[in-house]
N, C-alpha and C positions, 0 to 999 in steps of 0.2 A: 667730454665725450659727446659725440653727436648721436642722437637717437635716430633710428631709421623711422621714417614716417609710417604710421599705421595706415593700412588700406581702409578705405571707407566701408562701413558696415552696409550690407545689402539686406533686403527684405528676407532673403533666404537664410542668412546668418541669424537674424533675429528670430525667425520662425523656428529654426533648429534649436536655438538656445531655449526658447519658450517651451518647445515640446520636451526637451530633455529635463527641464525643471519640473514640468507637469508630471512627467513619467516618474520622476524621483519621488514626488510627494504623494502620488496616487497608487503606486505599486505597493501591495501588501507583502510583507515578508512571508516566505514559505514556512509554514508551521508543520512540525512533525505530527503525524497522526497520533492521537491519544490512544494508548494501549488500554483495552478493556481489561479490568481485573478478572481473573478466572474465578468463577464461583464454583465451589466444590459440589459435585453431584449433578451439574448441569451438562447435558449432552448437546453436541452441535451436529446439525444435519450436514452430511458431506456426501459426495458422490464418489464411489470407489469402484474401480474395475478389478474384478476377481475372476480367476480362471473358473470355468464351469464346474470342473471336478471338485475344486476346493469349496465352492458354494454348496454343491450337493452334499458334501461331507457334513457341513454344519447344519444344513436343512434336514438331514436324516432324522435328527432328534426331535423334530417337530417345532412347535412354537418356542420362541426364545433363542432362535439361531443367531439373531443379531447380538444378543448379550454374550453368547458363546464366542462369536468372532471378536467382540470387544475384549473379553477375558483373555483370549489367545494373544491378541495384539498387546495387551497390557503386560503379559508374561514375556513376550518377545522384546518389549521395550525395557524390561528389567524393573518394572514398577510393581 
């Protein structure tokens, strides 16, 4: 069987092959972010939008209103 003649390699072909080989060896695999273990009793600072009347309801009792909101959310979450 007769083989078809290969076309001569050009500088662009060699450059493309070299770039592909370089990219393959230098590209780091994407790693999944490591989940931080939850530490019991540690609170996380968040920003939350609450209707004004709901906020006033919890603030009526004075200091500790953030704890009262946390307790209400815990009950709502079934925990």
